[in-house]
Every structure is written in structure tokens, then in C-alpha cells.
Z-matrix of the N, CA and C atoms (Angstrom, degrees):
N
C 1 1.441
C 2 1.525 1 107.53
N 3 1.316 2 115.67 1 142.06
C 4 1.463 3 122.93 2 178.53
C 5 1.521 4 108.18 3 -120.07
N 6 1.322 5 116.84 4 124.76
C 7 1.459 6 121.26 5 176.85
C 8 1.525 7 108.07 6 -100.81
N 9 1.308 8 116.22 7 121.14
C 10 1.463 9 122.68 8 -177.10
C 11 1.520 10 110.01 9 -105.17
N 12 1.335 11 116.35 10 115.57
C 13 1.460 12 119.18 11 178.02
C 14 1.520 13 112.26 12 -98.44
N 15 1.334 14 116.75 13 3.03
C 16 1.463 15 121.76 14 177.89
C 17 1.527 16 108.39 15 -164.90
N 18 1.286 17 116.28 16 177.02
C 19 1.451 18 121.03 17 174.73
C 20 1.521 19 113.56 18 89.43
N 21 1.322 20 114.42 19 -172.26
C 22 1.457 21 122.42 20 -174.39
C 23 1.526 22 112.73 21 -62.28
N 24 1.318 23 117.94 22 -42.71
C 25 1.473 24 120.60 23 -179.07
C 26 1.525 25 110.89 24 -59.06
N 27 1.325 26 116.16 25 -47.88
C 28 1.471 27 119.19 26 179.87
C 29 1.524 28 111.09 27 -64.25
N 30 1.324 29 117.11 28 -40.78
C 31 1.461 30 121.02 29 179.31
C 32 1.523 31 111.18 30 -60.09
N 33 1.318 32 116.67 31 -48.11
C 34 1.466 33 120.84 32 -179.22
C 35 1.523 34 110.66 33 -63.90
N 36 1.316 35 116.79 34 -47.41
C 37 1.464 36 120.15 35 -178.03
C 38 1.528 37 111.19 36 -63.73
N 39 1.319 38 117.32 37 -47.73
C 40 1.462 39 119.24 38 -175.27
C 41 1.529 40 112.12 39 -69.25
N 42 1.317 41 118.01 40 -34.83
C 43 1.469 42 119.81 41 177.58
C 44 1.522 43 111.80 42 -65.95
N 45 1.304 44 117.18 43 -31.87
C 46 1.461 45 121.17 44 178.81
C 47 1.524 46 111.96 45 -87.18
N 48 1.320 47 117.88 46 -6.81
C 49 1.457 48 121.38 47 -179.68
C 50 1.520 49 113.07 48 81.29
N 51 1.319 50 117.33 49 19.68
C 52 1.460 51 121.90 50 -179.28
C 53 1.520 52 110.71 51 -100.99
N 54 1.311 53 115.96 52 156.05
C 55 1.457 54 121.96 53 176.20
C 56 1.517 55 110.08 54 -101.75
N 57 1.335 56 117.60 55 -30.71
C 58 1.458 57 120.63 56 -175.46
C 59 1.520 58 111.05 57 -147.72
N 60 1.338 59 114.22 58 158.16
C 61 1.460 60 121.74 59 175.00
C 62 1.525 61 107.17 60 -145.84
N 63 1.310 62 115.96 61 147.41
C 64 1.451 63 121.13 62 -177.23
C 65 1.520 64 110.60 63 -115.90
N 66 1.331 65 115.04 64 133.16
C 67 1.469 66 122.59 65 174.27
C 68 1.517 67 107.43 66 -125.88
N 69 1.315 68 116.50 67 101.94
C 70 1.471 69 119.37 68 -178.03
C 71 1.515 70 110.31 69 63.81
N 72 1.329 71 116.41 70 -119.02
C 73 1.459 72 121.52 71 179.09
C 74 1.526 73 112.64 72 -97.69
N 75 1.332 74 117.68 73 10.45
C 76 1.458 75 121.88 74 -178.18
C 77 1.528 76 109.67 75 -110.50
N 78 1.323 77 115.61 76 126.45
C 79 1.463 78 122.08 77 175.53
C 80 1.521 79 106.78 78 -108.52
N 81 1.326 80 116.47 79 120.82
C 82 1.461 81 122.35 80 177.26
C 83 1.520 82 106.39 81 -104.41
N 84 1.330 83 115.72 82 129.93
C 85 1.456 84 120.88 83 -175.21
C 86 1.522 85 110.63 84 -135.14
N 87 1.326 86 116.58 85 152.80
C 88 1.461 87 121.35 86 175.45
C 89 1.526 88 111.20 87 -90.85
N 90 1.329 89 117.66 88 -7.24
C 91 1.463 90 122.34 89 -179.51
C 92 1.523 91 108.58 90 -159.11
N 93 1.310 92 116.12 91 168.83
C 94 1.460 93 119.55 92 174.52
C 95 1.521 94 109.01 93 -61.74
N 96 1.319 95 116.14 94 141.55
C 97 1.462 96 120.79 95 -177.47
C 98 1.515 97 110.71 96 -95.04
N 99 1.310 98 115.23 97 136.18
C 100 1.452 99 120.33 98 172.14
C 101 1.522 100 109.20 99 -75.29
N 102 1.310 101 117.64 100 173.03
C 103 1.463 102 120.74 101 -175.67
C 104 1.534 103 114.16 102 -61.26
N 105 1.324 104 117.80 103 -35.88
C 106 1.464 105 120.12 104 -178.24
C 107 1.516 106 111.08 105 -69.45
N 108 1.319 107 117.44 106 -47.07
C 109 1.466 108 120.35 107 179.82
C 110 1.522 109 111.33 108 -69.67
N 111 1.334 110 118.15 109 -35.96
C 112 1.462 111 120.42 110 176.24
C 113 1.522 112 110.16 111 -61.99
N 114 1.327 113 117.63 112 -43.89
C 115 1.468 114 121.58 113 177.75
C 116 1.534 115 110.01 114 -60.89
N 117 1.338 116 117.33 115 -40.96
C 118 1.465 117 122.76 116 178.44
C 119 1.536 118 110.19 117 -60.52
N 120 1.326 119 116.95 118 -48.78
C 121 1.466 120 120.38 119 -178.59
C 122 1.524 121 111.16 120 -68.13
N 123 1.316 122 118.27 121 -36.41
C 124 1.465 123 120.27 122 176.43
C 125 1.526 124 111.47 123 -64.96
N 126 1.321 125 116.22 124 -30.59
C 127 1.473 126 119.96 125 174.55
C 128 1.529 127 110.00 126 -65.06
N 129 1.343 128 117.04 127 -38.25
C 130 1.466 129 120.05 128 175.31
C 131 1.535 130 110.77 129 -63.75
N 132 1.331 131 117.50 130 -36.51
C 133 1.470 132 120.46 131 175.74
C 134 1.523 133 109.26 132 -58.70
N 135 1.311 134 116.75 133 -44.45
C 136 1.469 135 120.35 134 179.28
C 137 1.535 136 111.11 135 -64.68
N 138 1.332 137 117.00 136 -38.53
C 139 1.462 138 120.42 137 176.55
C 140 1.533 139 110.26 138 -61.17
N 141 1.325 140 116.33 139 -44.79
C 142 1.472 141 120.51 140 176.54
C 143 1.525 142 110.54 141 -56.98
N 144 1.337 143 116.60 142 -43.42
C 145 1.465 144 120.29 143 -179.87
C 146 1.521 145 111.29 144 -61.12
N 147 1.302 146 117.76 145 -39.16
C 148 1.468 147 122.20 146 -178.40
C 149 1.529 148 112.65 147 -77.08
N 150 1.326 149 116.62 148 -41.18
C 151 1.467 150 120.90 149 -173.56
C 152 1.524 151 112.09 150 -89.12
N 153 1.319 152 117.23 151 -31.09
C 154 1.460 153 121.32 152 179.50
C 155 1.524 154 112.27 153 76.19
N 156 1.326 155 115.73 154 -147.44
C 157 1.467 156 121.23 155 -175.10
C 158 1.520 157 113.21 156 -64.45
N 159 1.317 158 117.83 157 -17.16
C 160 1.465 159 120.92 158 178.40
C 161 1.528 160 112.04 159 -76.45
N 162 1.339 161 117.32 160 -6.05
C 163 1.462 162 119.73 161 -175.50
C 164 1.525 163 112.16 162 -57.03
N 165 1.331 164 117.57 163 -54.03
C 166 1.464 165 119.65 164 -174.47
C 167 1.524 166 112.85 165 -62.42
N 168 1.351 167 120.24 166 -49.23
C 169 1.464 168 117.79 167 177.59
C 170 1.535 169 112.54 168 -61.73
N 171 1.335 170 116.75 169 -38.16
C 172 1.462 171 120.38 170 177.82
C 173 1.527 172 110.35 171 -64.41
N 174 1.325 173 116.36 172 -44.87
C 175 1.461 174 120.58 173 179.67
C 176 1.528 175 110.52 174 -58.26
N 177 1.326 176 116.75 175 -47.51
C 178 1.463 177 120.57 176 -178.42
C 179 1.531 178 111.99 177 -65.61
N 180 1.327 179 116.71 178 -38.34
C 181 1.472 180 120.31 179 177.84
C 182 1.533 181 110.70 180 -63.92
N 183 1.327 182 115.77 181 -45.07
C 184 1.467 183 119.76 182 179.01
C 185 1.526 184 111.32 183 -66.94
N 186 1.328 185 116.84 184 -33.91
C 187 1.463 186 120.42 185 177.22
C 188 1.527 187 110.59 186 -63.72
N 189 1.324 188 116.54 187 -43.55
C 190 1.467 189 120.93 188 178.75
C 191 1.524 190 111.14 189 -64.67
N 192 1.315 191 116.34 190 -36.34
C 193 1.466 192 120.81 191 -176.92
C 194 1.526 193 113.10 192 -79.78
N 195 1.338 194 117.56 193 -41.58
C 196 1.469 195 121.37 194 -171.16
C 197 1.524 196 114.61 195 -110.83
N 198 1.336 197 118.11 196 -15.89
C 199 1.457 198 120.24 197 -170.85
C 200 1.518 199 109.93 198 77.38
N 201 1.324 200 116.65 199 175.88
C 202 1.468 201 120.17 200 -175.73
C 203 1.531 202 112.36 201 -71.42
N 204 1.323 203 117.60 202 -47.36
C 205 1.469 204 121.44 203 -173.31
C 206 1.527 205 113.14 204 -62.21
N 207 1.325 206 117.32 205 -35.04
C 208 1.465 207 120.67 206 -178.42
C 209 1.525 208 112.16 207 -103.30
N 210 1.317 209 117.56 208 9.35
C 211 1.467 210 122.49 209 -178.80
C 212 1.530 211 109.39 210 -62.19
N 213 1.334 212 118.49 211 123.22
C 214 1.466 213 120.42 212 -177.28
C 215 1.534 214 114.45 213 -57.92
N 216 1.327 215 118.06 214 -38.69
C 217 1.461 216 119.56 215 179.99
C 218 1.527 217 111.51 216 -72.28
N 219 1.322 218 117.52 217 -33.39
C 220 1.462 219 120.70 218 175.71
C 221 1.523 220 110.86 219 -70.51
N 222 1.307 221 116.05 220 -40.47
C 223 1.474 222 119.64 221 178.46
C 224 1.527 223 110.29 222 -64.33
N 225 1.328 224 116.23 223 -39.73
C 226 1.467 225 120.26 224 176.41
C 227 1.525 226 109.89 225 -62.83
N 228 1.330 227 117.56 226 -45.05
C 229 1.457 228 120.91 227 -179.42
C 230 1.516 229 112.18 228 -65.90
N 231 1.330 230 116.59 229 -29.14
C 232 1.466 231 121.03 230 178.29
C 233 1.530 232 112.25 231 -81.17
N 234 1.323 233 116.57 232 -6.77
C 235 1.459 234 120.60 233 -179.81
C 236 1.497 235 114.18 234 86.75
N 237 1.337 236 117.70 235 8.58
C 238 1.464 237 120.91 236 179.44
C 239 1.521 238 111.87 237 -68.03
N 240 1.299 239 115.99 238 -33.06
C 241 1.456 240 120.71 239 174.17
C 242 1.523 241 107.51 240 -158.64
N 243 1.299 242 116.02 241 159.13
C 244 1.450 243 120.18 242 -177.88
C 245 1.511 244 110.10 243 -107.62
N 246 1.330 245 115.62 244 117.42
C 247 1.461 246 121.28 245 176.12
C 248 1.523 247 110.95 246 -93.89
N 249 1.317 248 116.09 247 -29.58
C 250 1.462 249 121.24 248 -175.54
C 251 1.516 250 109.51 249 -127.65
N 252 1.287 251 116.50 250 129.89
C 253 1.472 252 120.93 251 179.56
C 254 1.501 253 109.54 252 -88.42
């Protein structure tokens, strides 16, 4: 995990109202993560492992279609439903 207290990562995350974002096996965060958010981001790591390079285009397509709150990958990461075993 990488905690960014400045720079582009922090700017992007804070402007969007996010604390963390996951790219493959790397979690970039603006602060230390509590257990719930760490578990959420680790779930995204597992999604990346299952989906591979198609993760980002798929994520963006689903975001455009469903928005953040109803996003299937976000709901899976939040534990609302399990897409990947």
C-alpha cells in the first residue's frame, strides 16, 4: 500500500471524494486505511486478479451505466454480493 500525502494521486482522489484506489496489487491511499476500507480495497485486488487487464475498461463502463452506488464491482467489494469466490 502507498499513502500519498501530495501529488497527482492525492489530487485525483481528494477531488473525487475518495480515500483510496486500487491498481492491480497496488493500493494508493490519502490516509491510513481502517479494517473495513482495507478489506474493500483488497477485494478490488482480487477482482483485478480475476478480470485481468479488462478490469479498468469494465470498471469505467459499469460506472457509466450504473453510477458508483450501484456499481457491481463496488457492491461486491462492499460485501453486498459476491461476484468472485
